[in-house]
Structures are given as C-alpha cells and as structure tokens.
PAGUVEX-458410 format. One record per residue (C-alpha): y, x, z; chain; residue number from 0; residue in one letter. Coordinates in Angstrom, 1 decimal. Each point is the difference from the previous one (the first is absolute). Layout:
// residues N
<r <Y X Z> "A" NUM "A">;
...
// end
This chain:
// residues 93
<r <51.8 -94.2 5.8> "A" 0 "X">;
<r <-1.1 -3.5 -0.9> "A" 1 "X">;
<r <-1.9 -1.1 -3.5> "A" 2 "X">;
<r <0.3 -3.5 -1.5> "A" 3 "X">;
<r <-1.8 -1.7 -2.5> "A" 4 "X">;
<r <0.5 -2.9 -1.6> "A" 5 "X">;
<r <-1.6 -2.1 -2.4> "A" 6 "X">;
<r <2.0 -3.2 -1.2> "A" 7 "X">;
<r <1.2 -1.2 -3.2> "A" 8 "X">;
<r <2.1 1.8 -2.5> "A" 9 "X">;
<r <2.4 -2.9 -0.8> "A" 10 "X">;
<r <0.8 1.0 3.5> "A" 11 "X">;
<r <1.0 3.5 -1.0> "A" 12 "X">;
<r <3.3 0.6 0.2> "A" 13 "X">;
<r <0.4 -1.8 3.1> "A" 14 "X">;
<r <-2.5 1.8 1.4> "A" 15 "X">;
<r <1.8 3.4 -1.0> "A" 16 "X">;
<r <3.2 -1.0 1.5> "A" 17 "X">;
<r <-1.3 -0.7 3.2> "A" 18 "X">;
<r <-1.0 3.2 -0.1> "A" 19 "X">;
<r <2.4 1.8 -1.1> "A" 20 "X">;
<r <2.4 -2.1 2.7> "A" 21 "X">;
<r <-2.4 1.1 2.7> "A" 22 "X">;
<r <1.0 3.4 -0.4> "A" 23 "X">;
<r <-3.3 1.2 -1.0> "A" 24 "X">;
<r <0.3 3.1 -2.2> "A" 25 "X">;
<r <-2.8 -0.8 -2.9> "A" 26 "X">;
<r <-2.6 -2.5 -1.1> "A" 27 "X">;
<r <-2.7 0.3 -3.4> "A" 28 "X">;
<r <-2.2 -3.3 -1.2> "A" 29 "X">;
<r <-2.7 -0.2 -1.6> "A" 30 "X">;
<r <0.1 -2.9 -2.8> "A" 31 "X">;
<r <-2.4 -2.7 -0.4> "A" 32 "X">;
<r <-2.2 0.9 2.2> "A" 33 "X">;
<r <-2.7 -2.5 0.0> "A" 34 "X">;
<r <-2.6 -1.5 3.0> "A" 35 "X">;
<r <-1.4 -2.7 2.0> "A" 36 "X">;
<r <1.3 -1.5 2.9> "A" 37 "X">;
<r <-0.5 -3.0 2.7> "A" 38 "X">;
<r <2.1 -1.9 -2.8> "A" 39 "X">;
<r <-1.9 1.3 -2.8> "A" 40 "X">;
<r <-0.1 2.2 -2.6> "A" 41 "X">;
<r <2.8 1.2 -1.4> "A" 42 "X">;
<r <-0.5 1.6 -3.9> "A" 43 "X">;
<r <2.3 1.3 -2.8> "A" 44 "X">;
<r <-0.5 -3.1 -2.5> "A" 45 "X">;
<r <2.2 -1.7 2.6> "A" 46 "X">;
<r <2.8 1.6 -1.1> "A" 47 "X">;
<r <1.0 -3.5 -2.8> "A" 48 "X">;
<r <-1.3 -1.8 2.7> "A" 49 "X">;
<r <3.9 0.7 0.9> "A" 50 "X">;
<r <-2.2 0.5 3.5> "A" 51 "X">;
<r <1.0 4.4 -0.7> "A" 52 "X">;
<r <-2.2 2.8 0.9> "A" 53 "X">;
<r <0.4 0.9 3.6> "A" 54 "X">;
<r <1.3 3.4 1.0> "A" 55 "X">;
<r <-0.9 3.2 2.5> "A" 56 "X">;
<r <3.8 1.4 1.5> "A" 57 "X">;
<r <-1.1 3.0 2.5> "A" 58 "X">;
<r <2.3 1.1 2.0> "A" 59 "X">;
<r <0.4 2.5 3.0> "A" 60 "X">;
<r <2.9 0.3 2.1> "A" 61 "X">;
<r <1.4 -0.2 4.0> "A" 62 "X">;
<r <-1.1 -2.9 1.9> "A" 63 "X">;
<r <3.6 -1.6 0.4> "A" 64 "X">;
<r <0.1 -0.7 -3.3> "A" 65 "X">;
<r <-3.6 -1.1 -0.5> "A" 66 "X">;
<r <1.8 -3.0 2.5> "A" 67 "X">;
<r <3.1 -0.4 -2.5> "A" 68 "X">;
<r <-2.9 -0.3 -2.3> "A" 69 "X">;
<r <-2.6 -2.2 2.0> "A" 70 "X">;
<r <3.0 -2.9 0.7> "A" 71 "X">;
<r <0.7 -0.2 -4.0> "A" 72 "X">;
<r <-3.1 -0.1 -1.2> "A" 73 "X">;
<r <-1.7 -2.3 2.4> "A" 74 "X">;
<r <2.4 -3.1 -1.7> "A" 75 "X">;
<r <-1.2 0.8 -3.5> "A" 76 "X">;
<r <-4.1 1.3 0.6> "A" 77 "X">;
<r <0.1 -3.7 1.3> "A" 78 "X">;
<r <1.5 -1.7 -2.2> "A" 79 "X">;
<r <-1.8 1.9 -2.7> "A" 80 "X">;
<r <-3.0 1.3 1.0> "A" 81 "X">;
<r <-1.2 3.2 0.8> "A" 82 "X">;
<r <-1.1 2.8 2.3> "A" 83 "X">;
<r <1.8 3.0 1.7> "A" 84 "X">;
<r <-1.7 2.8 2.4> "A" 85 "X">;
<r <1.4 2.7 2.0> "A" 86 "X">;
<r <-1.6 3.2 1.0> "A" 87 "X">;
<r <1.2 2.8 1.1> "A" 88 "X">;
<r <0.2 2.9 -2.3> "A" 89 "X">;
<r <0.5 4.5 0.7> "A" 90 "X">;
<r <0.5 1.5 -2.1> "A" 91 "X">;
<r <-2.8 2.9 -1.8> "A" 92 "X">;
// end
C-alpha cells in the first residue's frame, strides 16, 4: 500500500479528484485551507481574496499501480500550477 500526500491549489482540487477516481484509488481525504511556507514563499488563508485560492492537502492510500497512473496525471498539474507530492509506504495498524 502506498500513501500519497499532495499539497496543491484548491483551484485544482476537482481536477485532482477526477484523476484519483480515474486511477482506481479506493478513496481520499482532503484538508482545506492549508497554510505554510515552502521554497517559493508563504501561503496563507488571506491569499484567498486575491483569486489565488488557498492550498489543500490531499491524502490518498492506494496500490502501486494506481499510484503510477496518478503520477502521470499529476505531474503536469504540479509543474504548471505548483504544489508538491510525496509518496511513502503505508502499513495498516
């Protein structure tokens, strides 16, 4: 089982969810209004008024095959709009 942690613009959430469904992942969780700082600066909820939107944290647990499909679909989104994704191995308790 793999875990994907994705931080991206809330504007792209619908597109990301479509990719998750198309990849065959069994489900996902979304944390909205994620704030923080990264290599390209800070993101705060106050940026929402600017039209840039807030960030979301999407968590997906899936098998390796679904993850590879997600990688291919997500890379163009992350390259164009920004964001980060990290993959780790997950084991049930």
